[in-house]
matplotlib code that plots the C-alpha trace (Angstrom):
import matplotlib.pyplot as plt

x = [-19.0, -16.1, -14.1, -17.4, -20.7, -22.9, -22.7, -22.8, -19.8, -17.8, -18.9, -18.5, -15.2, -11.9, -9.3, -6.4, -7.6, -8.2, -4.8, -3.0, -4.4, -3.7, -0.8, -0.6, -1.9, -1.0, -3.1, -6.0, -6.2, -6.5, -9.4, -11.0, -10.8, -12.3, -15.1, -15.7, -15.8, -18.3, -20.4, -20.3, -21.6, -24.5, -25.4, -25.4, -27.6, -30.0, -30.0, -30.7, -33.7, -34.9, -34.6, -36.6, -39.3, -39.4, -40.0, -42.7, -44.4, -44.2, -45.9, -48.6, -49.1, -49.6, -52.2, -54.1, -54.0, -55.5, -58.2, -58.9, -59.3, -61.6, -63.9, -64.0, -65.0, -67.7, -69.1, -69.4, -71.0, -73.6, -74.5, -74.9, -77.3, -79.3, -78.0, -77.0, -77.0, -74.3, -72.4, -72.3, -71.1, -68.4, -67.2, -67.0, -64.8, -62.8, -62.2, -61.0, -58.6, -57.4, -56.6, -54.7, -52.8, -51.9, -50.5, -48.4, -47.1, -46.0, -44.2, -42.6, -41.4, -40.0, -38.1, -36.8, -35.6, -33.9, -32.2, -30.9, -29.5, -28.0, -26.4, -24.7, -23.7, -22.2, -20.2, -18.9, -18.1, -16.2, -14.2, -13.4, -12.4, -10.2, -8.6, -8.0, -6.4, -4.2, -3.1, -2.6, -0.1, 1.6, 1.9, 3.2, 5.8, 6.8, 7.0, 9.2, 11.4, 11.7, 12.6, 15.2, 16.8, 16.8, 18.5, 21.1, 21.7, 22.0, 24.5, 26.6, 26.4, 27.4, 30.2, 31.6, 31.5, 33.0, 35.7, 36.5, 36.8, 39.1, 41.3, 41.4, 42.3, 45.1, 46.4, 46.3, 48.1, 50.8, 51.2, 51.4, 54.1, 56.1, 55.8, 56.8, 59.9, 60.8, 60.3, 62.4, 65.1, 65.0, 65.4, 68.8, 71.3, 69.3, 69.4, 73.3, 73.2, 70.7, 72.8, 75.8, 73.9, 72.8, 76.5, 77.5, 74.8, 75.9, 79.6, 78.6, 76.8, 79.8, 82.1, 79.9, 79.8, 83.6, 84.2, 81.9, 83.7, 87.1, 85.8, 84.6, 87.9, 89.9, 87.7, 88.3, 92.0, 92.2, 90.2, 92.5, 95.7]
y = [-2.0, -0.9, -2.5, -2.6, -3.4, -2.2, 0.5, -2.1, -3.8, -0.7, 0.2, -3.4, -4.1, -5.0, -2.8, -4.6, -8.0, -6.5, -4.9, -8.0, -10.0, -7.4, -7.7, -3.9, -2.4, 1.1, 0.9, -0.9, 1.7, 4.4, 2.6, 2.0, 5.7, 6.6, 4.1, 5.4, 9.0, 8.2, 6.2, 9.0, 11.5, 9.1, 8.5, 12.3, 12.8, 10.2, 11.8, 15.2, 13.8, 12.2, 15.5, 17.2, 14.5, 14.8, 18.6, 18.1, 15.5, 17.7, 20.5, 18.2, 16.7, 20.2, 21.0, 17.7, 18.2, 21.6, 20.2, 17.5, 20.1, 22.1, 19.2, 18.6, 22.2, 21.9, 18.8, 20.6, 23.6, 21.4, 19.6, 23.0, 24.0, 20.8, 19.5, 16.0, 15.0, 17.7, 16.7, 13.1, 14.1, 16.3, 13.5, 11.2, 13.7, 14.1, 10.3, 10.3, 13.2, 11.6, 8.3, 10.4, 12.1, 8.8, 7.6, 10.7, 10.3, 6.7, 7.9, 10.7, 8.2, 5.9, 8.7, 10.0, 6.5, 6.1, 9.5, 8.4, 5.2, 7.2, 9.6, 6.6, 5.0, 8.3, 8.6, 5.1, 5.6, 8.8, 7.0, 4.2, 6.9, 8.7, 5.3, 4.5, 7.9, 7.5, 4.1, 5.6, 8.1, 5.4, 3.2, 6.0, 6.8, 3.1, 3.1, 6.2, 4.8, 1.4, 3.1, 5.3, 2.3, 0.4, 3.3, 3.5, -0.3, 0.0, 2.8, 0.9, -2.3, -0.4, 1.4, -1.9, -3.4, -0.3, -0.3, -3.9, -3.3, -0.3, -2.4, -5.2, -2.7, -1.3, -4.9, -5.6, -2.3, -3.3, -6.7, -5.1, -2.8, -5.6, -7.6, -4.5, -4.2, -7.9, -7.5, -4.3, -6.1, -9.0, -6.4, -5.4, -7.4, -10.6, -10.8, -11.1, -13.8, -15.8, -15.6, -16.9, -20.0, -20.5, -20.4, -22.9, -25.3, -25.0, -25.6, -28.7, -30.1, -29.6, -31.2, -34.3, -34.6, -34.2, -36.9, -39.3, -38.6, -39.3, -42.5, -43.8, -42.9, -44.7, -47.8, -47.9, -47.6, -50.4, -52.6, -51.9, -52.9]
z = [-5.7, -3.6, -0.7, 1.3, -0.2, 2.6, 5.3, 8.1, 6.6, 7.2, 10.7, 11.8, 9.9, 11.6, 9.9, 11.5, 10.1, 6.6, 6.4, 7.7, 4.8, 2.1, -0.3, -0.6, 2.7, 1.7, -1.5, 0.3, 3.1, 0.4, -1.1, 2.3, 3.1, -0.3, 0.3, 3.9, 2.7, -0.1, 2.3, 4.8, 2.2, 1.3, 4.9, 5.7, 2.6, 3.9, 7.3, 5.7, 3.9, 7.1, 9.0, 6.2, 6.4, 10.2, 10.0, 7.4, 9.5, 12.5, 10.5, 9.2, 12.7, 14.1, 11.5, 12.1, 15.9, 15.5, 13.2, 15.9, 18.5, 16.2, 15.7, 19.4, 19.9, 17.2, 18.8, 22.2, 20.5, 18.8, 22.1, 23.7, 21.0, 21.3, 17.9, 18.8, 15.1, 14.4, 17.5, 16.3, 12.9, 14.5, 16.7, 13.6, 11.9, 15.0, 15.1, 11.5, 12.1, 15.3, 13.4, 10.9, 13.7, 15.2, 11.9, 11.5, 15.1, 14.3, 11.2, 13.2, 15.8, 13.2, 11.5, 14.8, 15.8, 12.4, 12.8, 16.2, 14.7, 11.8, 14.2, 16.1, 12.8, 11.5, 14.7, 14.3, 10.7, 11.5, 14.1, 11.6, 9.1, 11.5, 12.4, 8.7, 8.1, 11.1, 9.8, 6.3, 7.8, 9.7, 6.6, 4.5, 7.2, 7.3, 3.5, 3.4, 6.1, 4.4, 1.1, 2.8, 4.5, 1.2, -0.6, 2.2, 2.0, -1.8, -1.5, 1.1, -1.1, -4.2, -2.4, -1.2, -4.7, -6.2, -3.5, -4.2, -7.9, -7.3, -5.1, -7.7, -10.4, -8.2, -7.6, -11.3, -12.0, -9.5, -11.2, -14.6, -13.2, -11.9, -15.1, -17.1, -15.0, -15.6, -19.3, -19.3, -17.4, -20.0, -22.7, -21.3, -19.3, -19.3, -23.1, -23.1, -20.5, -22.5, -25.6, -23.6, -22.6, -26.2, -27.2, -24.6, -25.6, -29.2, -28.3, -26.3, -29.3, -31.5, -29.0, -28.8, -32.6, -32.8, -30.2, -32.1, -35.4, -33.8, -32.3, -35.7, -37.4, -34.7, -35.1, -38.8, -38.3, -35.9, -38.2, -41.2, -39.2]

ax = plt.figure().add_subplot(projection="3d")
ax.plot(x, y, z, "-o")
ax.set_aspect("equal")
plt.show()
């Protein structure tokens, strides 16, 4: 079983409604086209067999009609010869053949009507198939366009990210350069200045300790007097 289970489902289908409900319209339309083409082959095969049957019936009907005419001629001949008994038998045979001929005509009419319907259905199916193929081309074009736009968007997005990263790296490089300059500056003149402050702090500590020692000695001397 394919997308369509019967021929009538195809010719009566609404392609728009089917594609609107599909999760993958492009894939579905390919399956629809395949199903339609397979069905079209089957319908044409059926039509070909019907045409062959119609020709055979036409040939048989011609034979039976000639036989009916022949029995009619024989009945007339028998009457002309005064043989009513033979004429009656001939008319009976004529009636049998006429009934057979009528049966063949009914079959012929049925096949002819069926072929007429098949012809209409084939035309409708071919129209549906052409519509589906047209939509397939449109869907493929939309798919290619969408993919192209997506690739362009990705490239633009990737470019922006890459550009931002490059700018950040440049900024980091500038900061490292500034920091390097500071460290290089500290390695030179700034080092002597730092040492001078260390010396001053050391001298201040010594002065405080000296003053405290003098104060203690003076206190002891006062107490001794």
